[in-house]
C-alpha positions, 0 to 999 in steps of 0.5 A, spaced: 181 911 178 181 904 180 184 898 176 177 896 175 175 902 171 170 904 176 171 909 181 172 908 188 168 912 194 174 915 196 175 918 189 168 920 188 168 924 195 175 927 192 171 929 185 165 931 189 169 936 194 172 939 188 166 940 184 162 943 190 168 948 191 169 950 184 162 950 181 157 952 187 151 951 183 152 943 182 153 938 187 154 930 186 151 924 188 154 917 187 149 911 187 150 904 184 157 906 182 154 912 177 155 919 178 149 923 179 149 931 178 144 935 182 144 942 180 141 948 184 134 947 185 129 952 183 125 957 187 119 953 188 123 946 190 127 950 195 120 953 198 117 946 199 123 944 203 123 950 207 116 949 208 117 942 211 123 945 215 118 950 218 113 944 220 118 940 224 120 947 228 113 948 230 111 940 231 117 937 233 123 942 236 127 936 238 128 934 231 131 938 225 130 937 218 137 938 215 137 940 208 142 937 203 145 933 208 150 928 205 148 921 207 152 914 206 147 909 202 147 902 199 150 896 202 156 897 206 155 905 205 158 905 198 154 910 195 153 917 197 146 921 196 144 928 198 137 928 200 133 934 200 132 933 207 134 929 213 130 928 219 134 927 225 135 929 233 138 936 234 145 936 233 145 929 230 150 931 225 155 935 229 162 933 228 161 929 221 164 931 215 160 932 208 158 924 208 154 921 214 152 914 216 144 914 216 144 911 223 139 915 227 136 918 221 128 918 222 126 920 215 129 922 208 125 927 204 125 928 196 122 933 192 121 932 185 125 937 180 124 939 173 130 935 170 129 929 166 132 924 171 127 926 177 123 919 176 129 914 176 132 918 182 127 920 186 122 914 185 126 908 184 134 909 186 133 913 192 127 909 194 132 902 194 138 906 197 134 909 203 130 902 205 137 899 204 140 903 210 134 902 214 131 909 214 124 908 217 121 913 213 122 916 206 117 922 204 117 924 197 113 930 195 111 929 188 110 936 185 108 933 178 103 928 180 100 932 185 101 927 191 105 926 197 108 919 198 110 916 205 114 910 204 115 905 211 117 898 213 124 898 210 127 892 207 134 891 205 132 887 198 126 890 196 125 897 198 119 899 202 114 894 204 108 900 205 107 906 200 101 911 202 099 916 197 095 922 199 093 927 194 096 934 195 091 938 199 090 932 204 092 931 211 098 925 211 100 922 218 107 920 218 108 914 223 113 913 228 118 914 229 117 921 226 110 921 229 107 928 226 101 929 221 102 934 215 096 938 212 099 939 205 093 944 203 099 950 202 103 945 197 098 945 192 100 952 190 107 950 189 106 944 184 107 945 176 
């Protein structure tokens, strides 16, 4: 620990690497100077993420949706997050370590979970973190509210300026630089 009582990013990365090696069902995030716990997702959560992966494989083969790719976030990259998915060009993360700069990332994706922290993490903290790094699109699959939220026009201070909400079952257009439309009818079977 540093003399300030707050863990440094380097110290966090060492702890996170140890936890990932020793406890396979848990991964750590570091946002706003706090450690967050990401336990293994339930099967339905993973199914939604894989559904999205397949959508990109068919619609835009020049991009991959990378599940759980570690990103550096917050001002001056002092945070670390594990989005459920990160859209980037094929091969974009080749040669990277556990945590990558978000430069070149087109979209971050989160799928709500059943834990008590999902509201604060996915609907508040990560919105600001992704917008603060300039990630153009943040896609939130909100299983609890049966909706898909598309956040666009990132602002480093205020989060995303535009949020478009579509009920599950509808079609949602993901604007440039993503540029595809998702038919969310199939996702209705994966909600609470």
